[in-house]
Structure formats: structure tokens, C-alpha cells
FIVOGU-833166 format. One record per residue (C-alpha): residue in three letters; x, y, z. Coordinates in steps of 0.2 Angstrom, whole numbers, plus 5000, padded with zeros to 4 digits. Example, Ala and Ser with C-alpha at 12.3 -4.5 7.8 and 13.67 -1.06 7.14 Angstrom:
2
{node 'ALA', {5062, 4978, 5039}}
{node 'SER', {5068, 4995, 5036}}
//
This chain:
278
{node 'MET', {5665, 5744, 5626}}
{node 'PRO', {5655, 5738, 5611}}
{node 'TYR', {5664, 5739, 5594}}
{node 'THR', {5660, 5752, 5581}}
{node 'PHE', {5660, 5750, 5562}}
{node 'GLN', {5674, 5757, 5552}}
{node 'PRO', {5669, 5769, 5539}}
{node 'ASN', {5670, 5763, 5521}}
{node 'ALA', {5675, 5745, 5527}}
{node 'MET', {5667, 5730, 5520}}
{node 'TYR', {5657, 5720, 5533}}
{node 'ARG', {5646, 5704, 5532}}
{node 'MET', {5639, 5693, 5546}}
{node 'PRO', {5646, 5690, 5558}}
{node 'THR', {5652, 5708, 5560}}
{node 'HIS', {5659, 5705, 5577}}
{node 'PHE', {5677, 5701, 5571}}
{node 'GLY', {5679, 5716, 5560}}
{node 'PRO', {5679, 5719, 5541}}
{node 'ARG', {5679, 5703, 5531}}
{node 'THR', {5690, 5697, 5517}}
{node 'GLY', {5682, 5691, 5500}}
{node 'PRO', {5682, 5694, 5482}}
{node 'ARG', {5683, 5713, 5483}}
{node 'ARG', {5695, 5714, 5499}}
{node 'GLY', {5711, 5705, 5502}}
{node 'PRO', {5719, 5702, 5519}}
{node 'ASP', {5728, 5719, 5519}}
{node 'GLY', {5713, 5728, 5512}}
{node 'ARG', {5718, 5728, 5494}}
{node 'GLY', {5708, 5722, 5480}}
{node 'PHE', {5713, 5709, 5467}}
{node 'ASP', {5717, 5713, 5449}}
{node 'CYS', {5710, 5697, 5441}}
{node 'VAL', {5722, 5697, 5427}}
{node 'ASP', {5727, 5679, 5428}}
{node 'SER', {5713, 5673, 5439}}
{node 'PRO', {5702, 5664, 5438}}
{node 'LYS', {5705, 5650, 5425}}
{node 'SER', {5688, 5645, 5419}}
{node 'VAL', {5680, 5632, 5407}}
{node 'SER', {5661, 5635, 5404}}
{node 'TYR', {5649, 5622, 5396}}
{node 'SER', {5633, 5630, 5389}}
{node 'VAL', {5617, 5623, 5381}}
{node 'SER', {5603, 5634, 5374}}
{node 'TYR', {5585, 5630, 5370}}
{node 'LEU', {5569, 5639, 5364}}
{node 'THR', {5554, 5638, 5376}}
{node 'HIS', {5537, 5645, 5377}}
{node 'GLY', {5537, 5664, 5379}}
{node 'ALA', {5522, 5665, 5391}}
{node 'ALA', {5531, 5652, 5403}}
{node 'ALA', {5547, 5662, 5403}}
{node 'GLU', {5538, 5678, 5406}}
{node 'ALA', {5529, 5671, 5421}}
{node 'ILE', {5545, 5670, 5431}}
{node 'LEU', {5552, 5687, 5427}}
{node 'PRO', {5552, 5700, 5441}}
{node 'PRO', {5544, 5717, 5441}}
{node 'GLY', {5551, 5729, 5427}}
{node 'PHE', {5558, 5715, 5416}}
{node 'ALA', {5552, 5709, 5399}}
{node 'LEU', {5559, 5696, 5387}}
{node 'ASN', {5570, 5703, 5374}}
{node 'GLY', {5568, 5693, 5358}}
{node 'GLU', {5565, 5674, 5358}}
{node 'PRO', {5563, 5665, 5374}}
{node 'VAL', {5579, 5656, 5374}}
{node 'VAL', {5585, 5648, 5390}}
{node 'THR', {5604, 5645, 5392}}
{node 'ILE', {5611, 5633, 5405}}
{node 'SER', {5629, 5635, 5409}}
{node 'ALA', {5641, 5625, 5420}}
{node 'THR', {5657, 5634, 5424}}
{node 'TYR', {5672, 5626, 5433}}
{node 'MET', {5685, 5639, 5440}}
{node 'THR', {5703, 5636, 5447}}
{node 'GLU', {5717, 5646, 5454}}
{node 'ILE', {5706, 5660, 5461}}
{node 'ASP', {5716, 5674, 5469}}
{node 'TRP', {5704, 5678, 5483}}
{node 'LEU', {5703, 5660, 5488}}
{node 'ALA', {5722, 5659, 5489}}
{node 'GLY', {5722, 5648, 5473}}
{node 'ARG', {5707, 5637, 5477}}
{node 'GLY', {5692, 5635, 5465}}
{node 'TYR', {5674, 5632, 5464}}
{node 'ASN', {5660, 5628, 5451}}
{node 'THR', {5644, 5636, 5446}}
{node 'LEU', {5628, 5631, 5437}}
{node 'GLY', {5616, 5645, 5430}}
{node 'ALA', {5600, 5647, 5421}}
{node 'SER', {5597, 5663, 5411}}
{node 'VAL', {5585, 5671, 5398}}
{node 'PRO', {5587, 5687, 5387}}
{node 'VAL', {5578, 5702, 5395}}
{node 'THR', {5576, 5721, 5395}}
{node 'TYR', {5574, 5730, 5411}}
{node 'SER', {5564, 5747, 5411}}
{node 'GLY', {5565, 5757, 5427}}
{node 'ARG', {5562, 5775, 5432}}
{node 'VAL', {5580, 5780, 5426}}
{node 'ASP', {5588, 5764, 5418}}
{node 'ASN', {5584, 5755, 5403}}
{node 'VAL', {5596, 5740, 5400}}
{node 'SER', {5596, 5724, 5391}}
{node 'GLY', {5606, 5708, 5394}}
{node 'SER', {5603, 5691, 5402}}
{node 'LEU', {5593, 5689, 5418}}
{node 'LEU', {5602, 5676, 5429}}
{node 'LEU', {5587, 5667, 5436}}
{node 'VAL', {5597, 5656, 5448}}
{node 'LEU', {5616, 5652, 5451}}
{node 'TRP', {5620, 5636, 5460}}
{node 'GLU', {5638, 5635, 5468}}
{node 'ASN', {5647, 5622, 5477}}
{node 'LEU', {5656, 5633, 5490}}
{node 'THR', {5648, 5644, 5504}}
{node 'ASP', {5660, 5658, 5503}}
{node 'PRO', {5655, 5664, 5485}}
{node 'ILE', {5637, 5661, 5489}}
{node 'LEU', {5637, 5673, 5504}}
{node 'THR', {5648, 5686, 5496}}
{node 'GLY', {5638, 5686, 5480}}
{node 'ARG', {5620, 5686, 5488}}
{node 'GLU', {5624, 5699, 5501}}
{node 'GLU', {5635, 5711, 5492}}
{node 'LEU', {5630, 5709, 5474}}
{node 'GLY', {5612, 5703, 5473}}
{node 'PHE', {5615, 5687, 5464}}
{node 'SER', {5602, 5673, 5466}}
{node 'LYS', {5615, 5661, 5473}}
{node 'ILE', {5611, 5644, 5481}}
{node 'TYR', {5621, 5628, 5485}}
{node 'CYS', {5622, 5612, 5475}}
{node 'GLU', {5635, 5598, 5472}}
{node 'LEU', {5644, 5601, 5455}}
{node 'PRO', {5658, 5588, 5452}}
{node 'GLU', {5670, 5590, 5438}}
{node 'PRO', {5663, 5586, 5421}}
{node 'VAL', {5666, 5569, 5413}}
{node 'VAL', {5675, 5572, 5397}}
{node 'TYR', {5677, 5557, 5386}}
{node 'ASN', {5677, 5552, 5367}}
{node 'GLY', {5673, 5570, 5361}}
{node 'GLY', {5658, 5573, 5373}}
{node 'SER', {5656, 5582, 5390}}
{node 'HIS', {5644, 5578, 5404}}
{node 'CYS', {5640, 5590, 5418}}
{node 'VAL', {5629, 5585, 5433}}
{node 'GLY', {5620, 5595, 5446}}
{node 'SER', {5614, 5587, 5462}}
{node 'TRP', {5609, 5591, 5480}}
{node 'LEU', {5613, 5580, 5494}}
{node 'GLY', {5614, 5565, 5482}}
{node 'PHE', {5598, 5569, 5472}}
{node 'ARG', {5603, 5572, 5454}}
{node 'PHE', {5592, 5586, 5446}}
{node 'LEU', {5601, 5590, 5430}}
{node 'ASP', {5612, 5582, 5417}}
{node 'LEU', {5620, 5594, 5404}}
{node 'ARG', {5628, 5585, 5389}}
{node 'LEU', {5638, 5592, 5375}}
{node 'HIS', {5644, 5583, 5359}}
{node 'GLU', {5650, 5586, 5341}}
{node 'MET', {5661, 5601, 5346}}
{node 'THR', {5671, 5610, 5334}}
{node 'GLU', {5685, 5623, 5338}}
{node 'LEU', {5682, 5640, 5332}}
{node 'SER', {5695, 5651, 5324}}
{node 'GLU', {5701, 5668, 5332}}
{node 'GLN', {5690, 5677, 5319}}
{node 'GLU', {5675, 5666, 5324}}
{node 'ILE', {5678, 5669, 5342}}
{node 'ALA', {5679, 5688, 5339}}
{node 'ALA', {5662, 5687, 5329}}
{node 'GLN', {5654, 5677, 5343}}
{node 'SER', {5659, 5690, 5356}}
{node 'ALA', {5653, 5704, 5346}}
{node 'ARG', {5636, 5696, 5344}}
{node 'ALA', {5634, 5694, 5362}}
{node 'GLY', {5629, 5712, 5365}}
{node 'GLY', {5619, 5718, 5379}}
{node 'ASP', {5623, 5729, 5394}}
{node 'GLY', {5628, 5714, 5405}}
{node 'THR', {5620, 5701, 5417}}
{node 'LEU', {5605, 5707, 5427}}
{node 'HIS', {5599, 5701, 5444}}
{node 'TYR', {5584, 5704, 5456}}
{node 'LYS', {5590, 5706, 5474}}
{node 'TYR', {5578, 5702, 5488}}
{node 'VAL', {5582, 5702, 5506}}
{node 'PRO', {5567, 5698, 5518}}
{node 'ARG', {5564, 5709, 5533}}
{node 'THR', {5566, 5699, 5549}}
{node 'GLY', {5550, 5696, 5558}}
{node 'GLU', {5539, 5705, 5545}}
{node 'TRP', {5538, 5690, 5533}}
{node 'GLY', {5532, 5695, 5516}}
{node 'THR', {5541, 5712, 5518}}
{node 'ALA', {5558, 5716, 5510}}
{node 'ASP', {5573, 5724, 5518}}
{node 'ALA', {5580, 5726, 5501}}
{node 'GLU', {5571, 5723, 5484}}
{node 'TYR', {5578, 5730, 5467}}
{node 'ALA', {5586, 5725, 5451}}
{node 'VAL', {5605, 5725, 5449}}
{node 'LEU', {5617, 5725, 5434}}
{node 'THR', {5634, 5716, 5432}}
{node 'PRO', {5641, 5727, 5418}}
{node 'ALA', {5647, 5717, 5403}}
{node 'HIS', {5664, 5726, 5402}}
{node 'THR', {5677, 5714, 5408}}
{node 'PRO', {5694, 5720, 5401}}
{node 'ASN', {5705, 5707, 5409}}
{node 'ARG', {5695, 5692, 5403}}
{node 'ARG', {5703, 5683, 5388}}
{node 'VAL', {5696, 5669, 5378}}
{node 'LEU', {5709, 5656, 5376}}
{node 'GLY', {5698, 5644, 5366}}
{node 'MET', {5680, 5641, 5361}}
{node 'TRP', {5671, 5626, 5353}}
{node 'ARG', {5653, 5625, 5346}}
{node 'GLY', {5642, 5610, 5344}}
{node 'GLN', {5627, 5601, 5350}}
{node 'GLY', {5620, 5598, 5368}}
{node 'THR', {5605, 5592, 5378}}
{node 'VAL', {5598, 5597, 5395}}
{node 'ASP', {5589, 5585, 5406}}
{node 'TRP', {5580, 5591, 5421}}
{node 'HIS', {5574, 5578, 5434}}
{node 'ARG', {5559, 5584, 5443}}
{node 'ALA', {5560, 5583, 5462}}
{node 'LYS', {5548, 5579, 5476}}
{node 'TRP', {5549, 5590, 5492}}
{node 'GLU', {5557, 5575, 5500}}
{node 'ASP', {5571, 5575, 5487}}
{node 'MET', {5575, 5594, 5488}}
{node 'PRO', {5565, 5602, 5503}}
{node 'THR', {5571, 5620, 5499}}
{node 'GLN', {5574, 5619, 5481}}
{node 'TYR', {5562, 5607, 5473}}
{node 'ASN', {5551, 5621, 5466}}
{node 'ILE', {5565, 5629, 5458}}
{node 'VAL', {5570, 5614, 5448}}
{node 'ASN', {5552, 5609, 5444}}
{node 'CYS', {5549, 5627, 5437}}
{node 'LEU', {5564, 5626, 5426}}
{node 'ALA', {5559, 5608, 5421}}
{node 'GLU', {5542, 5615, 5416}}
{node 'LEU', {5550, 5627, 5403}}
{node 'GLU', {5547, 5615, 5388}}
{node 'ILE', {5562, 5612, 5376}}
{node 'LEU', {5555, 5616, 5359}}
{node 'GLU', {5571, 5617, 5350}}
{node 'TYR', {5589, 5616, 5354}}
{node 'ARG', {5600, 5631, 5349}}
{node 'GLY', {5617, 5624, 5351}}
{node 'ALA', {5631, 5622, 5363}}
{node 'THR', {5647, 5630, 5367}}
{node 'ILE', {5663, 5627, 5377}}
{node 'THR', {5673, 5642, 5382}}
{node 'GLN', {5690, 5642, 5390}}
{node 'THR', {5695, 5659, 5398}}
{node 'ILE', {5707, 5667, 5410}}
{node 'GLY', {5705, 5683, 5420}}
{node 'GLY', {5690, 5692, 5425}}
{node 'LYS', {5685, 5706, 5437}}
{node 'ASP', {5680, 5707, 5456}}
{node 'LEU', {5663, 5714, 5451}}
{node 'SER', {5665, 5730, 5461}}
{node 'ASP', {5656, 5738, 5446}}
{node 'GLN', {5640, 5730, 5451}}
{node 'ARG', {5626, 5743, 5452}}
{node 'ILE', {5608, 5745, 5457}}
{node 'LEU', {5596, 5749, 5443}}
{node 'GLU', {5584, 5763, 5446}}
//
């Protein structure tokens, strides 16, 4: 007798083995409180680019919010509860936007792409949440002589070098002020799932929001300084499924750097508050 789906249970392919565990469902069906997990260190560099070039890669309903500042962030996470203490790394590119829908009008950062070096968070983040996640290799950063160097590569082809230097630690008051200036409603995404056999037709296509409210996230330290971003253009032979992504980001000309930050945090949330924007 074929199986039936349990109501209100979380499934993803393959569904044949029952509900699946992941960031929002533990082995006994419970969630994770994310109070002391994960432990994260993020390295970010921002730069100004041309507005028209940035607008050209915005999905329907989105518009730039203020200056076209691109932020590249590499984050290294450890002691993750839903991975039984393991960790993984991410590399993202974002721009400040507003979204105007039939019901919702929100502002925040549009996450254009998020590379990750582990399959499990890629699948759960794409299917369940609508993050634009793809795979790449993200080794631990090289930290030496006051500088930090982060690298992104795909099967040996290095497509990004992120470097930070001249970093100065912020006081608790400066950290609080920096957090207050961040503002916005959260991180925005554009979910798209193609319909099988009807290429060019979507099974799902809509904007989604990761609300900014993250009460369990605590900033343990923050440093501010200078940084550089070096994109390395790829040929199809270098990155057959991603070369156009890297090259599009490389074509966003760096007009002026807007500083760099290193942020050390603990805690977060399981993103169960992710919601569709209408």
C-alpha cells in the first residue's frame, strides 16, 4: 500500500522515507532554540556601483533603495545544533532594495546569490525558504598580520578574493549604533521553481522576506576597516553552470569602496518566520 503524507509534517525530496529533519525540525519533531548556535564570524566588504547596472538584475516588484551599494559577505559558522555540532560556510552578494507588492511594501537587502559549501543547507534553504543558494568551495579564511583573506572557488576555479585590512575594534556603544543604523525589514529573496516539462513556466515564483528580528543573536565583537573585492571572470569551461553569475557580478563596476566589517556573533533563529510577500 503506497504511503500517505502526514498532515503538518515537513517533507522534501525524497519523500518516500517520511518527514525530514533539518534546521526547523529535529529528530524527534522538535525545533531548535538557536540560543547558543551557531557561532559565526562574518567578513563583509561594501562598494558603490552604477545604479542602472544594479537595477538590471532586480526581479519584478523590486527597486533600489538609496545608493547602489553592493555588499559581499563571507560567513563561517560552527557548532550548529541542527547539524549535530558541525558547521558550514556561506558567501553572499546583496544590494539595498524596496519591494512593492499588492499588499506588502518592505525594505531591506536583496540577497542576489548565496554560495554555500554544504548540500544540506542549500536544499533546505532553496526548497523551504526561497533563498537563491548554490554550491561553491569556501575554505576557512587566512588571517595573518592584521589582515583577512576569504576565497570562493568552484571545483578548483577561484572566482573571488575578499580581503580586509586595517581593522579597528568597535566599542559596545559603537556596535549598538551600527546595529541601529542597519534598519530595514530584513533580507529579501526571490523564489523561483521551474515547472517540470514546461520550461519557462514556474511552479512557484514570488518574493519572500526573512524578517530582521533575531532576538537570540548576540554580537560578541565587531571590527571596522578597509577591504577589497576581486571577481575573476569565468569562461563556460571554468564554471559551466555559474559563469554567468560570476561575470554579471564582476560587471558591477567598483566605483568606490564603502568600508569593511568583521562581526562575531552567537545565536540566531531557525527562520520559521520566513514569509511570502504579496
